[in-house]
Every structure is written in C-alpha cells, then in structure tokens.
C-alpha positions as CSV (number, residue, x, y, z in Angstrom):
1,X,4.5,34.5,17.3
2,X,1.6,33.4,19.3
3,X,1.6,30.5,21.5
4,X,-0.5,28.4,19.1
5,X,1.4,29.3,16.2
6,X,4.5,28.2,18.0
7,X,2.9,25.1,18.7
8,X,1.4,24.6,14.9
9,X,5.0,25.0,13.6
10,X,6.2,22.8,16.1
11,X,3.8,20.2,15.0
12,X,4.3,20.4,11.5
13,X,8.3,20.0,11.7
14,X,7.3,16.3,13.5
15,X,5.1,15.6,10.6
16,X,7.6,16.5,8.2
17,X,10.2,13.9,9.7
18,X,7.4,11.3,10.2
19,X,6.5,11.8,6.5
20,X,10.2,11.4,5.2
21,X,10.1,8.2,7.1
22,X,7.3,7.3,5.2
23,X,8.7,7.9,2.0
24,X,11.7,6.0,3.0
25,X,9.2,2.7,4.2
26,X,7.3,3.3,0.9
27,X,10.1,3.0,-1.2
28,X,11.2,0.0,0.8
29,X,8.4,-2.1,0.2
30,X,8.1,-0.8,-3.8
31,X,11.9,0.1,-5.4
32,X,14.5,-0.2,-3.1
33,X,17.2,-3.0,-3.8
34,X,18.0,-5.9,-1.6
35,X,21.3,-4.2,-1.0
36,X,19.8,-1.1,0.8
37,X,18.2,-2.7,3.7
38,X,21.1,-2.3,6.3
39,X,21.4,1.4,5.8
40,X,17.7,2.0,5.1
41,X,17.0,0.4,8.7
42,X,19.7,2.9,10.0
43,X,18.0,6.2,8.3
44,X,14.3,5.4,9.4
45,X,15.6,4.5,13.0
46,X,17.7,8.0,13.1
47,X,14.2,9.8,11.7
48,X,12.5,8.0,14.3
49,X,14.4,9.3,17.0
50,X,14.5,12.5,15.7
51,X,11.3,12.6,15.6
52,X,10.5,11.4,19.3
53,X,13.1,13.9,20.3
54,X,10.5,16.9,19.3
55,X,7.3,14.9,20.1
56,X,8.8,15.1,23.9
57,X,10.9,18.2,23.9
58,X,10.5,20.6,26.7
59,X,9.7,23.6,24.2
60,X,6.6,21.3,23.0
61,X,5.2,21.0,26.7
62,X,5.7,24.2,27.6
63,X,3.5,25.3,24.6
64,X,0.6,22.6,25.6
65,X,1.0,23.7,29.3
66,X,0.2,27.1,28.0
67,X,-2.3,26.3,25.8
68,X,-4.3,24.3,27.8
69,X,-5.1,27.4,29.9
70,X,-5.7,30.0,27.3
71,X,-9.4,30.5,26.8
72,X,-9.6,32.3,23.1
73,X,-8.5,29.3,21.2
74,X,-11.2,28.0,18.7
75,X,-13.1,24.8,18.9
76,X,-10.6,22.8,16.3
77,X,-7.6,24.7,17.8
78,X,-8.4,23.1,21.3
79,X,-9.2,19.9,20.0
80,X,-6.0,19.8,18.6
81,X,-4.0,20.8,21.7
82,X,-6.4,18.1,23.7
83,X,-5.1,15.4,21.1
84,X,-1.6,16.3,21.1
85,X,-1.3,16.7,25.0
86,X,-2.6,13.2,24.9
87,X,0.3,12.2,22.5
88,X,3.1,14.3,24.5
89,X,1.9,12.4,27.6
90,X,2.1,8.9,25.9
91,X,5.2,9.9,24.1
92,X,7.3,10.9,27.5
93,X,7.0,7.4,28.7
94,X,9.2,6.1,25.5
95,X,12.9,6.9,26.0
96,X,14.7,7.8,22.4
97,X,16.9,4.6,23.0
98,X,13.8,2.6,23.1
99,X,12.0,4.2,19.9
100,X,15.3,3.7,18.2
101,X,15.3,0.3,19.1
102,X,11.7,-0.2,18.2
103,X,12.3,1.3,14.8
104,X,15.5,-0.9,14.1
105,X,13.5,-4.1,15.4
106,X,10.7,-3.3,12.7
107,X,13.1,-2.6,10.3
108,X,15.0,-6.0,10.4
109,X,11.6,-8.0,11.2
110,X,10.6,-6.7,7.7
111,X,13.6,-7.7,5.3
112,X,13.3,-11.0,7.5
113,X,10.0,-11.4,7.1
114,X,10.4,-11.0,3.0
115,X,12.7,-13.3,2.9
116,X,10.9,-15.9,5.0
117,X,7.9,-15.2,2.6
118,X,9.9,-15.8,-0.4
119,X,11.1,-19.1,1.2
120,X,7.8,-20.2,2.7
121,X,9.7,-20.6,6.1
122,X,8.7,-19.3,9.2
123,X,11.9,-20.1,11.1
124,X,13.6,-17.5,9.2
125,X,11.0,-14.6,10.8
126,X,10.8,-16.6,14.0
127,X,13.9,-14.5,15.8
128,X,13.2,-11.4,14.9
129,X,9.5,-11.5,15.5
130,X,10.6,-12.7,19.1
131,X,12.8,-9.8,19.4
132,X,9.7,-7.4,18.3
133,X,7.5,-9.1,20.5
134,X,9.7,-8.4,23.4
135,X,9.8,-4.9,23.1
136,X,6.1,-5.1,22.3
137,X,5.4,-6.3,25.6
138,X,7.8,-4.0,27.2
139,X,5.8,-0.8,25.3
140,X,2.7,-2.2,26.7
141,X,3.9,-1.6,30.4
142,X,5.6,1.8,29.4
143,X,2.0,2.7,28.3
144,X,0.1,1.1,31.1
145,X,-3.4,-0.3,30.9
146,X,-6.3,-1.0,33.0
147,X,-7.7,-4.7,32.5
148,X,-5.4,-6.3,29.7
149,X,-2.0,-5.6,28.6
150,X,-3.4,-6.2,24.8
151,X,-5.5,-2.9,25.6
152,X,-2.7,-0.7,25.3
153,X,-1.8,-2.0,21.9
154,X,-5.5,-1.3,20.6
155,X,-5.6,1.8,21.9
156,X,-2.9,2.9,19.6
157,X,-5.0,2.1,16.4
158,X,-8.6,2.6,17.8
159,X,-8.6,4.6,20.7
160,X,-11.1,3.5,23.5
161,X,-11.2,-0.1,22.2
162,X,-10.8,-2.5,24.8
163,X,-9.9,-6.3,24.7
164,X,-13.4,-7.1,26.8
165,X,-15.1,-5.0,24.0
166,X,-13.7,-7.0,21.2
167,X,-14.3,-10.2,22.9
168,X,-18.2,-9.3,23.1
169,X,-18.1,-8.0,19.4
170,X,-16.7,-11.3,18.3
171,X,-19.0,-13.0,20.4
172,X,-21.7,-11.7,18.5
173,X,-19.9,-12.9,15.0
174,X,-19.6,-15.9,16.3
175,X,-23.5,-16.2,17.4
176,X,-24.9,-14.4,14.5
177,X,-22.6,-14.5,11.3
178,X,-21.1,-18.3,11.7
179,X,-24.3,-19.6,11.7
180,X,-25.4,-17.7,8.4
181,X,-22.0,-18.7,6.6
182,X,-23.3,-22.2,7.5
183,X,-26.8,-21.7,5.8
184,X,-25.1,-20.4,2.9
185,X,-22.7,-22.9,2.4
186,X,-25.7,-25.4,2.4
187,X,-26.5,-23.7,-0.8
188,X,-25.2,-24.6,-4.2
189,X,-22.6,-22.1,-4.7
190,X,-22.1,-19.7,-7.8
191,X,-20.1,-20.7,-11.2
192,X,-16.8,-18.5,-10.5
193,X,-14.4,-20.6,-12.8
194,X,-14.4,-17.9,-15.4
195,X,-12.8,-15.2,-12.9
196,X,-9.4,-17.5,-12.7
197,X,-8.5,-17.7,-16.7
198,X,-5.7,-15.7,-17.8
199,X,-5.9,-11.8,-17.5
200,X,-3.3,-10.0,-19.0
201,X,-1.4,-7.8,-16.3
202,X,-1.3,-4.9,-18.4
203,X,-5.2,-5.0,-19.3
204,X,-5.7,-5.3,-15.4
205,X,-3.5,-2.3,-14.8
206,X,-5.2,0.1,-16.8
207,X,-8.6,-1.4,-15.6
208,X,-7.3,-0.7,-12.2
209,X,-6.4,2.8,-13.0
210,X,-10.0,3.4,-14.0
211,X,-11.7,2.1,-11.5
212,X,-9.5,4.5,-9.1
213,X,-10.2,7.6,-11.4
214,X,-13.9,7.0,-11.4
215,X,-14.1,6.6,-7.6
216,X,-12.5,10.0,-7.7
217,X,-9.1,9.2,-7.0
218,X,-6.7,12.5,-7.9
219,X,-3.9,11.3,-9.7
220,X,-2.6,14.8,-9.5
221,X,-2.3,14.1,-5.9
222,X,-1.4,10.4,-5.8
223,X,-0.1,7.5,-7.9
224,X,-0.2,3.7,-7.8
225,X,2.4,1.1,-7.8
226,X,3.0,-2.5,-7.8
227,X,4.2,-4.3,-4.0
228,X,3.9,-7.7,-2.5
229,X,1.3,-6.4,-0.2
230,X,-1.4,-4.0,-0.9
231,X,-1.5,-0.7,0.9
232,X,-1.9,2.9,1.2
233,X,0.2,5.7,2.4
234,X,0.5,9.5,2.6
235,X,2.7,12.3,2.9
236,X,0.0,15.0,2.8
237,X,-3.4,15.1,1.1
238,X,-1.7,16.2,-1.7
239,X,0.4,13.1,-2.2
240,X,-1.3,10.0,-1.6
241,X,0.4,6.9,-2.8
242,X,-1.7,3.4,-3.5
243,X,-0.1,0.1,-4.6
244,X,-1.7,-2.9,-5.8
245,X,-1.4,-6.7,-6.5
246,X,-2.0,-8.2,-9.9
247,X,-2.2,-12.0,-10.5
248,X,-2.8,-13.2,-13.9
249,X,-4.8,-16.1,-12.9
250,X,-7.0,-14.4,-10.5
251,X,-9.3,-11.4,-11.2
252,X,-10.4,-10.9,-7.9
253,X,-6.7,-9.4,-6.5
254,X,-6.4,-6.3,-8.6
255,X,-9.8,-5.4,-8.5
256,X,-10.4,-5.3,-4.7
257,X,-7.1,-4.0,-3.8
258,X,-7.4,-1.3,-6.1
259,X,-10.8,-0.5,-4.6
260,X,-10.0,-1.1,-1.3
261,X,-6.8,0.8,-1.3
262,X,-8.5,3.7,-3.3
263,X,-11.1,4.0,-0.4
264,X,-8.7,4.6,2.0
265,X,-6.7,7.1,-0.3
266,X,-10.0,9.4,-0.8
267,X,-10.1,9.3,2.9
268,X,-6.6,10.8,3.0
269,X,-7.1,13.3,0.2
270,X,-10.4,14.6,1.6
271,X,-8.4,15.6,4.9
272,X,-8.4,19.1,5.3
273,X,-4.5,21.0,4.1
274,X,-4.8,23.9,6.6
275,X,-4.6,21.1,9.3
276,X,-1.3,19.5,8.3
277,X,0.8,18.1,10.7
278,X,-2.1,18.9,13.5
279,X,-4.5,16.1,15.1
280,X,-7.7,17.7,13.4
281,X,-5.6,17.0,9.9
282,X,-5.6,13.2,10.3
283,X,-7.8,10.3,10.2
284,X,-9.9,9.4,13.6
285,X,-8.9,5.9,13.9
286,X,-8.2,2.8,12.0
287,X,-11.4,1.5,12.2
288,X,-12.9,4.7,10.7
289,X,-10.3,4.6,7.9
290,X,-11.1,0.9,7.3
291,X,-14.7,1.9,7.3
292,X,-13.9,4.0,3.9
293,X,-11.8,1.4,2.2
294,X,-15.0,-1.4,3.1
295,X,-17.7,0.9,2.1
296,X,-16.1,1.5,-1.6
297,X,-15.2,-2.3,-1.8
298,X,-18.0,-3.9,-0.5
299,X,-21.1,-1.7,-0.2
300,X,-20.4,-0.2,-3.8
301,X,-17.5,-2.2,-5.5
302,X,-19.4,-5.5,-4.9
303,X,-22.8,-4.3,-5.5
304,X,-25.0,-5.1,-9.1
305,X,-25.4,-1.6,-9.5
306,X,-21.4,-0.9,-9.8
307,X,-20.8,-3.7,-12.3
308,X,-23.9,-3.1,-14.4
309,X,-21.9,0.2,-14.9
310,X,-18.1,-1.5,-15.5
311,X,-18.9,-5.1,-16.8
312,X,-19.3,-3.9,-20.6
313,X,-15.6,-2.2,-20.3
314,X,-14.3,-5.2,-18.6
315,X,-15.6,-7.7,-21.1
316,X,-14.5,-5.3,-23.8
317,X,-10.9,-5.6,-22.4
318,X,-11.3,-9.5,-22.0
319,X,-13.6,-10.8,-24.6
320,X,-12.3,-14.3,-25.0
321,X,-12.6,-14.9,-21.2
322,X,-15.9,-13.0,-20.4
323,X,-17.6,-12.9,-23.8
324,X,-20.2,-15.5,-22.6
325,X,-20.6,-14.3,-19.1
326,X,-23.4,-12.0,-17.8
327,X,-23.3,-9.2,-15.1
328,X,-25.6,-11.3,-13.1
329,X,-23.5,-14.2,-12.8
330,X,-20.3,-11.8,-12.4
331,X,-21.9,-10.5,-9.4
332,X,-22.7,-13.8,-7.8
333,X,-19.1,-14.9,-8.6
334,X,-17.5,-11.9,-7.4
335,X,-20.0,-12.3,-3.9
336,X,-19.1,-16.2,-3.7
337,X,-19.0,-17.4,0.2
338,X,-16.4,-20.1,0.5
339,X,-13.9,-20.4,3.5
340,X,-10.3,-20.0,2.3
341,X,-6.4,-19.5,3.3
342,X,-5.8,-15.6,2.5
343,X,-7.2,-13.0,4.4
344,X,-6.9,-10.1,1.9
345,X,-8.5,-12.4,-0.7
346,X,-11.2,-13.4,1.3
347,X,-15.2,-13.1,0.8
348,X,-16.5,-10.0,2.9
349,X,-18.4,-12.6,5.2
350,X,-16.0,-15.0,6.2
351,X,-13.1,-12.4,6.3
352,X,-14.2,-11.8,9.7
353,X,-13.0,-15.2,11.0
354,X,-9.9,-14.5,9.6
355,X,-9.6,-11.5,11.6
356,X,-10.8,-13.3,14.8
357,X,-7.7,-15.9,14.4
358,X,-5.2,-13.3,14.6
359,X,-7.4,-11.2,17.2
360,X,-7.2,-14.4,19.4
361,X,-3.5,-15.3,18.7
362,X,-2.3,-11.6,19.1
363,X,-3.8,-11.8,22.7
364,X,-1.9,-14.9,23.3
365,X,1.2,-13.3,22.1
366,X,1.1,-10.5,24.1
367,X,0.2,-12.2,27.3
368,X,3.3,-14.8,26.7
369,X,1.0,-17.7,26.3
370,X,1.9,-18.5,23.2
371,X,5.2,-19.1,22.4
372,X,6.5,-17.7,18.9
373,X,7.9,-21.1,17.7
374,X,4.3,-22.8,18.6
375,X,3.0,-19.9,16.2
376,X,2.7,-22.0,12.7
377,X,0.9,-25.0,14.5
378,X,-1.4,-22.8,16.4
379,X,-2.4,-20.7,13.6
380,X,-3.1,-23.8,11.5
381,X,-5.0,-25.3,14.2
382,X,-7.6,-22.2,14.4
383,X,-7.6,-22.0,10.8
384,X,-9.4,-25.5,10.8
385,X,-11.3,-24.5,13.4
386,X,-13.1,-21.5,12.2
387,X,-12.3,-21.8,8.3
388,X,-11.8,-25.6,7.9
389,X,-8.8,-24.9,5.6
390,X,-5.1,-25.5,5.9
391,X,-2.0,-23.7,4.6
392,X,-0.1,-25.6,2.2
393,X,3.2,-23.9,3.5
394,X,4.1,-20.9,5.7
395,X,3.8,-18.3,3.3
396,X,0.3,-18.9,2.9
397,X,-0.3,-19.5,6.1
398,X,1.1,-17.7,9.2
399,X,3.4,-15.7,7.2
400,X,0.6,-14.3,4.8
401,X,0.4,-10.7,6.3
402,X,3.0,-7.9,6.5
403,X,1.5,-6.3,9.9
404,X,3.5,-8.2,12.6
405,X,6.8,-7.4,10.6
406,X,5.8,-3.6,11.2
407,X,5.0,-4.3,14.9
408,X,1.2,-3.7,14.3
409,X,-0.1,-5.8,16.9
410,X,-4.0,-4.8,17.5
411,X,-4.2,-3.3,14.6
412,X,-6.2,-6.6,13.0
413,X,-9.4,-5.9,14.7
414,X,-9.9,-2.6,13.1
415,X,-10.6,-4.3,10.0
416,X,-13.5,-5.7,11.1
417,X,-14.6,-2.8,13.2
418,X,-14.3,-1.0,9.5
419,X,-16.6,-3.5,7.9
420,X,-19.5,-3.1,10.7
421,X,-18.8,0.7,10.8
422,X,-19.0,0.9,6.8
423,X,-22.5,-1.2,6.5
424,X,-24.1,1.4,9.2
425,X,-22.6,4.5,7.6
426,X,-23.6,3.5,3.9
427,X,-27.2,2.6,5.4
428,X,-27.4,6.2,6.4
429,X,-26.3,7.4,2.7
430,X,-28.8,5.6,1.2
431,X,-31.5,7.3,3.1
432,X,-29.7,10.7,2.3
433,X,-28.9,10.4,-1.3
434,X,-32.0,10.1,-3.3
435,X,-31.3,7.3,-5.8
436,X,-28.1,6.6,-5.0
437,X,-28.2,3.1,-6.3
438,X,-29.0,4.4,-9.7
439,X,-26.2,6.8,-9.4
440,X,-24.0,4.2,-9.1
441,X,-25.6,2.2,-11.9
442,X,-24.8,5.3,-13.8
443,X,-21.5,5.7,-12.8
444,X,-21.9,8.8,-10.5
445,X,-20.1,8.3,-7.8
446,X,-19.8,12.0,-7.0
447,X,-22.5,12.4,-4.5
448,X,-21.4,9.4,-2.2
449,X,-17.8,10.9,-2.2
450,X,-19.0,14.6,-1.4
451,X,-21.6,12.9,1.7
452,X,-18.4,10.9,2.7
453,X,-16.4,14.1,2.4
454,X,-19.0,16.1,4.5
455,X,-19.7,13.6,6.9
456,X,-16.0,12.4,7.7
457,X,-13.3,13.5,5.8
458,X,-13.4,16.9,6.5
459,X,-13.4,16.7,10.6
460,X,-9.9,15.0,10.8
461,X,-9.7,13.9,14.4
462,X,-12.3,16.7,15.7
463,X,-14.7,13.5,17.0
464,X,-14.1,10.5,18.4
465,X,-14.9,7.5,16.4
466,X,-18.0,7.1,18.7
467,X,-19.0,10.5,18.6
468,X,-18.8,10.5,14.3
469,X,-20.8,7.2,14.1
470,X,-23.5,9.1,16.5
471,X,-23.5,12.1,14.5
472,X,-23.9,10.5,11.2
473,X,-26.3,7.6,11.9
474,X,-28.0,8.7,15.5
475,X,-26.2,5.6,17.5
476,X,-23.3,4.1,18.3
477,X,-21.6,1.1,16.6
478,X,-24.4,-1.8,16.0
479,X,-23.4,-4.9,14.6
480,X,-26.8,-5.4,13.7
481,X,-26.7,-3.3,10.6
482,X,-24.2,-5.7,9.3
483,X,-26.2,-8.5,9.4
484,X,-28.8,-6.7,7.8
485,X,-27.1,-5.9,4.9
486,X,-25.5,-9.3,4.8
487,X,-28.6,-11.1,5.3
488,X,-30.2,-9.2,2.5
489,X,-27.7,-9.0,-0.2
490,X,-26.7,-13.2,0.4
491,X,-30.0,-14.2,1.0
492,X,-31.2,-12.9,-2.6
493,X,-27.9,-14.0,-4.0
494,X,-28.1,-17.7,-2.5
495,X,-32.2,-17.9,-2.5
496,X,-32.1,-18.6,1.2
497,X,-35.9,-19.3,2.8
498,X,-35.2,-17.8,5.8
499,X,-34.8,-14.4,4.3
500,X,-37.3,-15.1,1.7
501,X,-40.0,-16.0,4.1
C-alpha cells in the first residue's frame, strides 16, 4: 500500500464516523422520540471524539508529512493533501475533551432550543446558549485569528472570509439595496392574498416531489422528509436527504424549501464519488453551497419562465384556490417585496437585511459585548431598525433559527454570499447556454444542471471559492451583478421609473 493509499483509507474512516454522526443528527431532527435525547447526546459526543482522535493521530500526521515531500502526486492528490494538512493543523489545536464537550453542549442546546421554540420562551434556551458561547469563544482563541475573533468562526464556513470584508460587503448592501427596497415599497404591491388560502398538505407534498424530480434530484440516491426547519444533509453522493416544511395556510413555505434544499442536494449528488472522504469530494464553501440553492430558488424558481411551465399543474391541484389566478399575477405575488419577521420566508431582497441582523449580533456575542440575557431586546431593536417589524414572541423572533443551537456562529453571512454568487453564476450560464430562458419555460432543466455539474459540482474542493468564481465568470465576486439582476427583475414587476428611464 502506498503512502497516499494509506492516507485515503484513513480519511475514509474519518468520513465514515462523521457521516454516522450525520445520520444520528438527521434522525434527531426528523424522527427521534423526545426520550432519546440524553443518550443521543452521548452517542454523538462519542463519535465526535473518535473522529477527532483520528484527525489528529500521529499516523495521519506522518502520512501527510511524507506526502508533502512527494513529487509524483497528481494535481488532485496534491490538493487533497494540502487541504487535509490545513485541517490537521487546525484539529491539532483542539483536545479530545474539548471536542466531546462541544458535541455534548450542542446536542443539549438543540434540545433546549426545540423546547424554548415550542413554548416561545427564550429563557429556556439562554443557559445552554451561554454555555455554548463560552466554548465558541474558547474555540476562537484555540484557532487563532489576525484581526477579529469572529474571523476564526467565518473561516470554518467560508475559508478566506474576514469580518472586515463582510463589513464592506454589507456596507454595499446598505448603500444600494436599502434604497432600492424603499423605492419598491413606495409602489402599489402585487395582490398575494390567494397565496394564503387553504392548501391541503398531501397535495402540497406531492407537488414538492414533482419540483424536486424535475430539477434532477435523484430519489434513488436521496429522500425528502418533514422537519421544523428545512435542511439538507448527506452521507455520500449516493445518499442525500432533504427536508421541507408545509404550512396549509401559506403556499410559499413548501415551494421554496423544496426548491432551495433541492439546489443544495443537487450539489451534493454531483460531487465526485471516487473522492469520497477526501477534500476534492467535498463542497468548497458554504457560500458556494448556498449559491446553488439560491440559483435554483431565486434565479430559476422565482422566474416567470419557470412558472409558465409549472403553474398549470398547480392550478389542477388547487382549482378552487387558484382557478381565477393567472400565471403573471402568481409570478408577481411570489416576488412581493415586503419586510417580514421570518428569514426563511423573506423575499429575496429584504432577506439580506435578516442576514445583516444576525451578522452584527454574532460579532457582538463573540466579542462579549452583548450578553445572552439582552439578546431578545437587541434582536427586536435591530429588526425594527432594518425591517420596521417586531416579533410578537421569541419563537418568531430570536428563536426562529436552528443555527445557534448547533453552535454555527459565522454561518449566516454565507447566505448572502450565496445569493451574490448565484446572480453572477446565472448571468454567465445565460451567456453560455443558448435559449436558457426558453428551456426553463419548456421544463428542460437538464442543460442548466449539466452546466452546474461541469462548472462547479465535479471540482469538489479543488478550487477555492474565489478561484472558482474567477474561472467561471472571469472575475471574483462582484455585488454589482446581484444589483443588476434585482433592478431588472423588480424594476419590471413594479414598473419603476428609475429602471425604465
């Protein structure tokens, strides 16, 4: 067995443990009975400790040290070694005790978040969140950072991202997007009352499956279930799970969670199987991952062309509710721009104000400037400032997201990055795929999926996010493409003078 083969075998063992944990996490969020919580936390902690021990083992370190000196590795093999060595050095900074403590704290926090959300009481979650934050601050110090402790968290999800860079990006959002949304909100809004009639759960579920199949989601290598917060997880490219949320009084929730999570799932199903357990078999960054879900949800799923194909079937399922609605009115309703409380249900423009709130709060929590006990008040104040709305209770406010119960600080900014990458990628796809809009209208999404497979999915982690964007579009991420997309689309929907002039 060569050194590289030993390394690959080692990495696949680590992957097996991590994916076993992922199965338990998926079950915890979809099917596990409440009584299983205590032992589930223990099981996840044990697996996390075992995986960490392998990640920092002397055997793996010796393999990597030898491979760094080898000159006969292929480009992909060398890239795998480079990424793994970076992770190895990072993991070395953790102790097994710390990893197990973090895993246990996360599992307990998730359970308390669920109860707090159900009872609409942040105070039930606060002690677990405080404990988790103490560990996350310790983690920042363990990992190290140059300018801001939050940088250490960002790098876990979006390698290379910095607090300073995001401050600038969200500065552009405030400068350009805030004013544009105000201009939109000065116009008469489209009628959307028909989106909130009663839509049977079973029919919505069936329609959601139709949307996933048409996108290209392979149900032989995946499945969909129900969860309180829609998510995607995978255990290999041949086993990718998505969940959705159905509200019989709101047609938006099922449609957008299915299409959004479907975009994530297509990325996972498109990763190279032969690289299982290795960096080049993994996604690049959460920003790029989110670009795939946002591209399908917004650039495709919220387009008029997409609904010219799907709306007739939707009217067949709900003739009483939608029988008198035409496709253009449906298209305008789904693109209504209106400040709201819930991030996952927000329109694609004000969505980024939700992300700004979380970005700013997370920075203050990690810095220790904001106390957990003051979090609900701070949350409500920021929502009033940016969106002009206030939550009636904690469940609709500070408890609405699952992320902090998972310890996922630094994650939220990747959502906005994903939308901005998506606009830039889709612009390029429209240039390279002749007649793409007509293909979407005809129900042919294969060419777009194949383009994404070729340009993004198949590369795994071979390129960084910036390198990939430059390779695909000829330049690094540029916010102007999102604004160009937004001004064209919403300028037409709302008949804005500034766009038509």
